[in-house]
Structures are given as structure tokens and as C-alpha cells.
VOGU-3710 file (C-alpha; in Angstrom, 3 decimals, decimal comma):
1> mfskhirisl> -51,070/18,110/-11,298  -48,057/16,045/-10,313  -47,799/13,095/-7,905  -48,182/13,593/-4,332  -44,915/11,487/-3,866  -42,853/14,341/-5,398  -41,088/16,789/-3,185  -39,730/19,895/-5,014  -37,074/22,071/-3,463  -37,878/25,754/-2,948
11> eithvldlsl> -35,258/26,738/-5,530  -36,790/24,425/-8,248  -40,354/25,573/-7,383  -39,199/29,179/-7,837  -37,447/28,465/-11,199  -40,638/26,456/-12,564  -42,992/29,129/-11,418  -40,890/31,790/-13,344  -40,251/29,428/-16,394  -36,540/30,007/-16,087
21> pivalestvi> -33,918/27,707/-17,775  -33,740/24,398/-16,035  -31,959/21,051/-16,621  -32,919/17,720/-15,005  -29,983/15,508/-13,949  -30,258/11,718/-12,959  -28,694/10,236/-9,907  -27,811/6,517/-10,594  -24,455/7,864/-11,581  -24,280/8,970/-7,829
31> thglpipqnm> -25,603/5,750/-6,307  -24,467/3,204/-8,874  -22,176/4,544/-11,489  -19,209/6,104/-9,540  -17,347/5,208/-6,321  -17,050/7,521/-3,333  -15,952/10,458/-3,326  -16,025/10,836/-7,201  -19,789/10,368/-7,135  -20,309/13,423/-4,872
41> dlardmeakv> -17,625/15,498/-6,707  -19,340/14,694/-10,000  -22,822/15,591/-8,757  -21,504/19,051/-7,562  -19,522/19,667/-10,712  -22,384/18,807/-13,043  -24,661/21,184/-11,095  -21,970/23,894/-11,345  -21,506/23,350/-15,033  -25,325/23,914/-15,509
51> rkqgatpatv> -25,309/27,103/-13,425  -22,220/28,571/-15,268  -24,422/28,541/-18,337  -27,218/30,475/-16,709  -29,527/27,518/-15,948  -30,673/25,719/-12,768  -29,819/22,073/-12,051  -32,647/19,827/-10,960  -31,195/16,583/-9,617  -33,856/13,891/-9,206
61> alldgririg> -33,410/11,188/-6,557  -35,316/9,347/-3,934  -34,813/9,764/-0,084  -36,916/7,724/2,399  -39,215/6,860/-0,486  -39,879/10,375/-1,419  -39,082/11,653/-4,908  -36,885/14,626/-4,725  -36,502/17,233/-7,457  -33,544/19,270/-6,442
71> indeelerla> -31,378/18,091/-3,572  -29,069/20,158/-1,189  -25,537/19,193/-0,361  -26,519/17,316/2,978  -28,975/15,313/1,008  -26,372/14,669/-1,784  -23,878/13,215/0,791  -26,595/10,981/2,260  -27,460/9,688/-1,066  -23,816/9,081/-2,078
81> nakdpvkvsr> -23,042/7,198/1,089  -26,479/5,462/1,272  -26,350/1,733/2,212  -27,721/-0,528/-0,582  -29,558/2,278/-2,501  -32,007/1,075/-5,226  -31,719/1,730/-8,900  -35,018/3,382/-9,739  -36,406/2,959/-13,244  -40,072/3,300/-14,040
91> rdfakaivkk> -41,187/0,014/-12,584  -39,406/0,624/-9,399  -40,961/3,763/-8,028  -43,895/2,131/-6,035  -41,558/-0,275/-4,498  -39,238/2,583/-3,391  -41,993/4,665/-2,257  -43,846/1,864/-0,262  -40,606/0,539/1,344  -39,334/4,147/2,104
101> ldggttvagt> -35,999/3,416/0,191  -33,180/5,621/-0,851  -32,386/5,456/-4,516  -30,898/6,929/-7,668  -33,147/7,439/-10,701  -32,065/6,099/-14,162  -32,678/7,921/-17,421  -36,199/6,506/-17,676  -36,889/7,228/-14,130  -35,700/10,745/-14,270
111> mlvaqqvgik> -37,604/11,409/-17,473  -40,769/10,307/-15,904  -40,511/12,598/-12,874  -39,136/15,562/-15,016  -42,141/15,297/-17,378  -44,512/15,445/-14,575  -43,387/18,949/-13,542  -42,787/20,201/-16,939  -38,922/20,193/-17,255  -37,923/19,813/-20,899
121> vfatggiggv> -34,251/19,304/-20,992  -32,274/16,453/-19,405  -28,647/15,720/-19,322  -26,980/12,291/-18,649  -23,915/10,440/-19,568  -25,067/7,667/-22,031  -28,487/6,103/-22,418  -29,209/2,426/-21,801  -30,075/0,171/-24,880  -29,937/-3,293/-26,247
131> hreghmdist> -27,433/-5,393/-24,331  -24,772/-7,537/-26,214  -25,120/-10,244/-23,604  -28,718/-10,850/-24,786  -31,081/-9,057/-27,165  -34,059/-9,457/-24,845  -32,129/-7,438/-22,206  -33,425/-4,042/-23,412  -33,176/-0,902/-21,212  -36,429/0,726/-20,185
141> dlqaladtpm> -34,580/4,055/-21,307  -35,571/3,195/-24,921  -39,275/3,114/-24,067  -39,038/6,257/-22,134  -37,413/7,971/-25,206  -40,236/6,635/-27,361  -43,064/8,139/-25,287  -41,602/11,220/-23,452  -41,365/14,577/-25,252  -38,134/15,809/-23,951
151> ivvcagaksi> -34,606/16,961/-25,159  -32,128/14,301/-23,792  -28,469/15,155/-24,007  -26,019/12,354/-23,913  -22,838/10,981/-25,251  -24,570/8,330/-27,292  -25,420/5,039/-25,865  -23,152/3,209/-23,481  -20,493/1,441/-25,563  -21,002/-1,838/-23,552
161> ldlpatleyl> -24,241/-2,070/-25,585  -25,068/-3,483/-29,054  -25,094/0,008/-30,613  -26,517/-0,923/-34,092  -29,426/-2,841/-32,420  -30,033/0,150/-30,111  -30,141/2,575/-32,966  -32,592/0,204/-34,908  -34,912/0,217/-31,764  -34,774/4,026/-31,609
171> etmavpvvgy> -35,573/4,265/-35,335  -38,506/1,958/-34,916  -39,888/3,961/-32,008  -39,568/7,203/-34,094  -36,958/8,781/-31,841  -34,754/11,338/-33,761  -31,063/10,845/-33,071  -29,356/14,270/-33,376  -25,570/14,432/-33,802  -24,367/17,660/-32,185
181> gtdefpaffs> -21,661/18,787/-34,619  -21,273/15,246/-35,971  -22,706/12,903/-38,592  -21,629/9,801/-36,653  -23,248/8,318/-33,596  -20,833/8,606/-30,598  -20,124/5,596/-28,530  -19,800/7,016/-25,130  -16,084/6,642/-24,345  -15,274/7,202/-28,022
191> rksgsnvsvr> -16,296/9,886/-30,606  -17,177/7,238/-33,329  -19,213/4,103/-33,551  -19,298/3,469/-37,366  -23,137/4,294/-37,294  -24,788/7,417/-38,475  -27,114/9,700/-36,692  -30,496/10,687/-38,291  -29,615/14,424/-38,552  -26,691/16,616/-37,781
201> lnspeeivaf> -27,375/19,973/-35,984  -24,663/22,435/-35,030  -26,108/24,765/-32,401  -28,496/24,828/-29,552  -30,790/27,113/-31,532  -31,105/24,390/-34,242  -31,850/21,763/-31,735  -34,686/23,835/-30,159  -36,137/24,583/-33,518  -35,833/20,890/-34,470
211> akahwdlglk> -37,559/19,909/-31,323  -40,441/22,385/-31,646  -41,025/21,073/-35,361  -40,968/17,502/-34,212  -43,472/18,006/-31,449  -45,614/20,261/-33,465  -46,364/17,185/-35,580  -47,946/15,607/-32,567  -45,070/13,255/-32,099  -44,526/12,381/-28,402
221> savlvtnpip> -40,984/10,891/-28,597  -37,999/12,485/-27,216  -35,281/14,275/-29,154  -31,998/12,496/-28,369  -29,003/14,776/-28,788  -25,804/12,940/-28,883  -22,763/15,028/-27,911  -19,323/13,501/-28,717  -16,786/13,335/-25,848  -14,049/15,924/-26,566
231> ekhslddgfi> -11,347/14,698/-28,812  -8,500/14,685/-26,331  -10,503/12,464/-23,897  -11,801/10,090/-26,490  -10,548/6,575/-25,921  -9,140/4,712/-29,036  -11,281/1,682/-30,291  -8,247/-0,628/-30,319  -7,743/0,118/-26,549  -11,285/0,258/-25,264
241> npiitqasqd> -13,093/-2,445/-27,476  -11,104/-5,427/-26,298  -11,590/-4,250/-22,632  -15,453/-4,067/-23,198  -15,405/-7,476/-24,756  -13,513/-8,917/-21,750  -15,829/-7,202/-19,241  -18,878/-8,671/-21,097  -17,463/-12,049/-20,992  -16,725/-11,719/-17,232
251> aqnrgihgqa> -20,430/-10,703/-16,659  -21,553/-13,627/-18,570  -19,267/-16,042/-16,725  -20,617/-14,709/-13,347  -24,250/-14,870/-14,429  -24,674/-10,945/-13,864  -27,813/-9,672/-15,645  -30,681/-7,164/-15,372  -30,158/-3,950/-13,351  -26,829/-5,204/-11,981
261> ltpfllarin> -25,389/-5,615/-15,429  -24,480/-1,990/-16,336  -22,815/-1,048/-12,930  -20,738/-4,263/-13,098  -19,709/-3,576/-16,574  -18,658/0,018/-16,026  -16,826/-0,813/-12,874  -14,971/-3,774/-14,592  -13,979/-1,592/-17,485  -12,600/1,080/-15,258
271> elsggrslks> -10,548/-1,620/-13,502  -9,190/-3,086/-16,805  -8,539/0,309/-18,296  -6,435/1,409/-15,403  -8,955/4,170/-14,390  -8,889/5,823/-17,987  -12,561/4,907/-18,723  -13,645/6,710/-15,469  -11,783/9,910/-16,458  -13,447/9,851/-19,827
281> nlvllhnnat> -16,931/9,270/-18,121  -16,392/12,291/-15,927  -15,460/14,567/-18,856  -18,384/13,558/-21,037  -20,835/14,105/-18,217  -19,497/17,611/-17,554  -19,664/18,180/-21,408  -23,261/17,104/-21,626  -24,407/19,113/-18,708  -22,847/22,229/-20,195
291> laakiakvmt> -24,690/21,728/-23,668  -27,960/20,880/-21,981  -27,850/24,232/-19,976  -27,195/26,100/-23,237  -30,174/24,320/-24,897  -32,498/25,026/-21,807  -31,477/28,729/-22,006  -32,282/28,949/-25,736  -35,522/27,332/-25,217  -36,465/29,774/-22,488
301> qakgrkia> -35,523/32,675/-24,747  -37,616/31,534/-27,625  -40,511/33,717/-26,717  -43,741/33,115/-28,518  -42,642/29,717/-29,795  -44,349/27,230/-27,476  -42,289/23,905/-26,957  -44,950/21,268/-26,247
//
């Protein structure tokens, strides 16, 4: 039984009823991550990437305080053009519902909603984590990964974060960090971070088998699949790291923190990089949607092997 505040589209209802391949997609990238019209183009493109692989996209968002799973094109345009949309993580749902707000769901927010209806695969860009600007500024995404059994496909943690501290937190919370075809934890805009993943897996079939083994032991944490950005779109450390450092300093100088920090940093990095970071961001999001759809399809085809 799921919350009365959730409204599921007819397409998603049909797919869930038939246990067909399905991939959850977040919506803060639409409301807070990208400017217009790139946000609408990205949302449509990500859904198209999922469909191309034989799965159904389930974009999660809030409109008028109602949680939506599956939004049509008219609703997407409304969300993309919403005035002062809220960023909805776990703690923010009640506020958005009571005040009848429009909003985009974060990684943690999307995972909460997807879990309630039985969606087991989720694609995003990069997870949140421990911020460089202050180690008490920790994204709720990490707690969601610790207690939500779901396969989450990302390009690592956003490189604006303290990546070693983020990985330490994930280890403490028993979240396996899978490198898809890599031994090294990707750093969002870049393929390498200097830190290792906990296990390397090379196919969607291996990932599904790994997740089954993990959950069969009674563990409730997510399986975090890190999918490196394609080589030709990876930004060199010597180029992007000084830009990230400058953006972080700018945020501290302006006193920006909390939920406003990540959108500010991403926008500032895009400005300082001359738009190169945005292009890389779009590529990695498409790449993750494709892999997540392949995993969802394999999971559905794994007849007789229940994925908890």
C-alpha cells in the first residue's frame, strides 16, 4: 500500500501491474540542475534513452503538492517553467504536500517514492555526499542509500564534494560501490578520482546477480553502480579541479549553504568552464539512463530469481 499522496500515471500503473522493466528518474535536474530549455530537452532525452533499451521511464516530481510517478509532456513543461519550485528531499515532502507546491525530487526523494511502488532501478547523474565546505553538510542521499534496497546508477558522486569522505560514509553504512567496467570511483565530470570502488562488475547480468546476493543476506542498503562518463567527454583534472575549487570558494564567500549549495556550484562551474561542464553533465546522464534500462530489463528477465 503506497501513500495516498502519490499519483501514478496510467502507463506506469500498467507497467507495474505487468512487472515490466521500469527505471525511476529524478526531477531536481529539471527544476534546479539545468537552465531552460536544456532541462526539458534532457528530461525528454533521458526518457527516450530508457525506452530505446526496452524499459519504461518513471519520472518522479511534485505538481500542486501531489507526488507524480510518470509525467506527460505538458506536465514536464509546467515543471520546467515552474516559478520557485522546491527541491524535495525526504524531509520536504510534507511541506510540499501541505502547501501544494511544485517541486523536483532529489536522489533521496526519488528513492523514497520509487520504493513505495516497487521500482528497483533508478538512474541519476551523481549522488550527493559530504561537502568540501563543511563536513557536517552531508546529503540525505547517503542515508537513503544506506536504508533503501535499490540499484542506483550514477557517474559517481558530484565532484564538487569531498569524495574520499563520501566513500568512507558509504562504507560505514554498508553500501557497496560497484564500478561498471572500472576499478576506480568516477568523479562525475571525470572518469577517475584516485579512489577505488568496492567491486568491479562488467555487465548488467553481473550487477543483477550481485544485488540479489546482497539483498538475500537481509541487507537493506542500495547497490550503488558507478558508471564512468565516456572517455571523450571526460574533463581533465587539470582543467576542472581548479574551477571546482574556485566555485567552492565563491560559495563560501557568499555564504551559500544547504540545499542552495549544489545548484549554485554546478551553475558556477558551468560558467567558469565556458559551458563544457554542462555538456559533460548531459552526456553522463544519458549514459546512466541507458545502463539503468539495461539493468532493469535483465532484472525482469531473471525469472525465478526474486529480487527483494
